[in-house]
C-alpha positions, -999 to 999 in steps of 0.1 A, spaced: 0 0 0 14 35 -8 27 54 22 2 77 38 21 109 42 4 137 61 10 173 51 -4 198 76 -37 215 71 -22 248 59 -1 231 32 -25 204 22 -35 206 -15 -65 183 -14 -99 193 1 -118 175 28 -141 158 3 -140 145 -33 -163 172 -47 -134 187 -67 -133 155 -87 -171 156 -93 -179 128 -68 -216 131 -58 -223 142 -22 -243 110 -15 -212 90 -25 -190 112 -3 -213 106 26 -209 68 22 -171 68 18 -164 70 56 -186 39 61 -166 20 35 -134 32 51 -144 22 86 -154 -13 75 -123 -18 54 -101 -6 83 -117 -33 106 -112 -59 79 -76 -49 75 -70 -51 112 -84 -86 111 -59 -96 84 -84 -97 55 -66 -90 22 -93 -91 -4 -131 -86 -3 -158 -90 -30 -182 -62 -37 -212 -83 -25 -195 -89 9 -183 -54 14 -218 -40 4 -235 -63 29 -211 -52 57 -217 -15 48 -255 -18 46 -258 -9 9 -265 -28 -23 -235 -40 -43 -245 -21 -74 -244 12 -55 -211 3 -39 -195 -5 -72 -207 28 -86 -195 47 -56 -160 31 -59 -159 37 -96 -158 74 -89 -124 68 -72 -111 49 -103 -114 16 -84 -131 -12 -102 -117 -43 -85 -107 -75 -102 -132 -100 -116 -132 -131 -95 -110 -116 -69 -127 -84 -57 -109 -54 -41 -76 -53 -23 -86 -42 12 -55 -22 21 -53 -4 -13 -90 4 -14 -88 17 22 -59 39 11 -78 52 -20 -108 62 1 -86 77 28 -68 98 2 -100 110 -13 -115 120 21 -83 138 30 -74 113 58 -38 109 45 -33 145 57 -30 161 91 -61 183 99 -57 206 130 -90 210 148 -101 236 173 -131 228 196 -150 257 210 -171 248 240 -157 224 265 -188 214 284 -198 177 287 -200 172 249 -169 192 241 -149 175 268 -159 141 255 -149 151 219 -116 164 231 -108 132 248 -118 109 219 -87 90 208 -102 79 175 -98 113 159 -60 110 157 -60 77 138 -82 93 112 -60 124 106 -77 148 129 -55 164 156 -71 185 184 -48 215 186 -70 239 205 -98 239 232 -117 271 238 -142 279 265 -159 310 279 -160 296 315 -130 310 334 -132 279 357 -124 257 327 -95 278 314 -61 261 322 -76 226 324 -57 200 305 -77 175 284 -58 149 264 -26 170 267 -43 201 253 -48 232 275 -82 249 276 -78 285 265 -101 315 271 -126 325 244 -107 358 239 -78 337 226 -98 320 199 -82 338 169 -47 333 183 -52 296 188 -65 292 152 -36 312 138 -8 296 159 -19 261 149 -31 266 114 -65 251 123 -84 239 93 -116 227 111 -136 243 139 -160 223 161 -188 243 177 -201 227 209 -215 258 226 -250 266 237 -272 276 208 -273 314 216 -235 316 213 -230 294 183 -234 319 155 -210 344 171 -184 317 176 -189 305 140 -184 341 127 -152 344 147 -139 310 134 -146 320 98 -130 354 103 -99 337 117 -96 316 85 -115 284 94 -134 271 63 -148 238 77 -171 237 107 -188 209 125 -218 222 144 -231 204 175 -252 234 187 -290 230 182 -292 259 158 -286 266 121 -254 285 113 -251 310 85 -218 310 67 -204 328 36 -197 311 3 -167 288 5 -173 277 41 -186 241 47 -208 233 77 -219 199 89 -246 198 115 -249 171 142 -281 175 162 -285 146 186 -319 157 197 -332 158 161 -318 123 155 -336 110 186 -368 126 174 -365 109 140 -360 76 158 -391 83 179 -411 89 147 -401 56 133 -407 38 166 -442 53 168 -450 42 132 -439 7 140 -461 6 171 -490 21 151 -486 -4 123 -485 -32 148 -518 -20 163 -533 -17 128 -523 -53 121 -539 -66 153 -571 -47 145 -572 -62 111 -568 -97 125 -597 -90 149 -617 -76 120 -615 -108 100 -626 -128 130 -592 -143 140 -583 -153 104 -549 -157 89 -523 -130 84 -531 -131 47 -568 -125 55 -557 -95 77 -536 -81 48 -566 -84 25 -587 -66 49 -562 -38 51 -561 -35 13 -598 -38 7 -621 -33 37 -655 -49 35 -681 -24 21 -708 -15 45 -690 -30 75 -665 -4 85 -661 21 56 -644 47 78 -618 24 91 -591 30 64 -595 68 70 -589 63 107 -557 44 98 -546 72 76 -549 96 105 
């Protein structure tokens, strides 16, 4: 496998995603999943993998996976599949993981503290170089060998370390001001954990992680499953304890004159 040299963020010539090469955003969003699975396979000593096996492990269909990888110029070998180490390198290179990306985290509360102490960032090319907080009681604290600095020092920390990425882990009311300061200091990629939408100028990328929203989406699907389960039970009762096939027929075509309003109630 080619060596993975890591130029620093300031001198890196490749962007954080493959958009410059015309790779679709949907494909870019799946590349980290492929990389994670391939990394685990490589750690287990696996040298080659078929598209079907890799697709199954990644939770996508094999045709989509092959199309995604074709954007990287990787087509595999018929009857053999893909070389795990080389494909992992290709994806890492496209994602910018063969470079060193200095990261500044602003907001060292519970979430920010956890992010600062996460060892997995370094192995993926992300180096925490700055921790910023507005709480004077936090300033001077050492987390994973990095000292927490005052909010007033944000611009100096970014400049001194050539920070390429800023992580916003502040309360929502402070997030936009912090974002504006990061952008003014030269940061062009921001990961936002604050529960608010950030407005940024052209040329600045923002990725939003809203844990509350994700939980609400899960709650929606959980509620639908529970509702569908209740509908099925009602259908079985409706056909007088008949088979599941009878219940499905009742759902599709309720008996006229017996309960004409029942499908409308289900729709609600």
